[in-house]
Wavefront OBJ file of the C-alpha trace (Angstrom):
o trace
v 15.351 -39.358 10.550
v 13.079 -39.453 6.935
v 14.271 -40.011 3.874
v 12.665 -36.293 3.191
v 14.671 -34.486 5.791
v 17.740 -36.874 5.096
v 18.226 -35.292 1.294
v 17.436 -32.036 2.689
v 20.484 -32.345 5.331
v 23.255 -33.470 3.219
v 22.247 -30.455 0.460
v 22.164 -27.523 3.399
v 26.166 -29.430 3.986
v 26.793 -29.527 0.232
v 27.035 -32.781 -0.553
v 25.090 -34.020 -3.993
v 23.159 -37.396 -3.720
v 21.721 -40.749 -6.015
v 20.522 -43.164 -5.803
v 21.690 -46.712 -6.323
v 21.878 -49.928 -4.169
v 23.308 -54.053 -4.601
v 23.114 -56.322 -5.206
v 21.244 -59.497 -3.891
v 24.732 -61.435 -1.309
v 27.229 -59.383 -2.692
v 30.289 -58.742 -1.139
v 32.769 -56.509 -1.465
v 36.627 -55.923 -0.237
v 38.094 -54.098 1.675
v 39.110 -50.875 -0.077
v 38.240 -46.630 0.991
v 37.158 -44.107 -1.401
v 37.819 -39.781 -1.401
v 35.083 -39.121 -0.878
v 31.872 -39.168 2.388
v 29.296 -40.068 1.693
v 26.726 -40.455 3.522
v 23.729 -43.268 3.438
v 19.915 -44.113 4.073
v 18.740 -47.453 3.591
v 15.562 -47.586 1.781
v 14.872 -51.233 1.146
v 16.956 -54.352 2.363
v 19.636 -53.894 4.427
v 23.500 -53.941 4.172
v 25.878 -54.510 6.715
v 30.013 -52.789 6.983
v 33.035 -54.290 7.717
v 35.098 -51.025 9.705
v 38.201 -53.363 11.182
v 36.765 -54.538 13.414
v 33.267 -53.346 14.431
v 30.580 -55.093 11.397
v 27.597 -52.622 11.917
v 23.822 -53.816 10.090
v 22.227 -51.585 8.457
v 18.029 -51.696 7.574
v 14.837 -49.038 6.111
v 14.615 -46.558 7.685
v 18.081 -46.154 8.918
v 21.108 -43.920 8.067
v 24.988 -44.553 8.498
v 27.809 -41.108 7.353
v 32.088 -42.750 5.962
v 34.469 -40.708 5.307
v 36.869 -40.485 3.149
v 39.200 -43.116 3.831
v 38.344 -44.888 6.181
v 38.756 -48.750 5.218
v 35.251 -50.963 5.264
v 33.744 -53.435 3.529
v 29.940 -53.999 1.935
v 27.960 -57.351 2.447
v 24.447 -57.841 1.638
v 21.686 -60.859 1.929
v 19.223 -61.855 -0.185
v 17.148 -59.610 -1.063
v 20.297 -56.436 -1.273
v 19.854 -53.188 0.210
v 18.323 -50.091 -1.980
v 19.449 -46.303 -0.932
v 19.510 -43.135 -1.022
v 23.882 -42.194 -1.272
v 24.931 -38.546 -0.458
v 28.164 -37.382 -1.719
v 30.702 -34.638 -0.672
v 34.642 -34.695 -1.675
v 36.203 -33.215 1.306
v 38.575 -30.020 1.315
l 1 2 3 4 5 6 7 8 9 10 11 12 13 14 15 16 17 18 19 20 21 22 23 24 25 26 27 28 29 30 31 32 33 34 35 36 37 38 39 40 41 42 43 44 45 46 47 48 49 50 51 52 53 54 55 56 57 58 59 60 61 62 63 64 65 66 67 68 69 70 71 72 73 74 75 76 77 78 79 80 81 82 83 84 85 86 87 88 89 90
């Protein structure tokens, strides 16, 4: 999936989207969000910790993070730029 396809999909599903990112070597504490997020990585990389699972996403990868899921985010020296699609669950 490319960025154009990603954006078309999320709009059809009722998400709003924006570009964003995290600075190099940023590490967040475990937290949750009150919204669903779908994220498409544009540049750099981001690693997410979900409980016992740890996964790294690179340019062209995307992931879905549902509201209420406990997670932490980590970047390396290059940081990350992404398109984030957000939707408040019903």
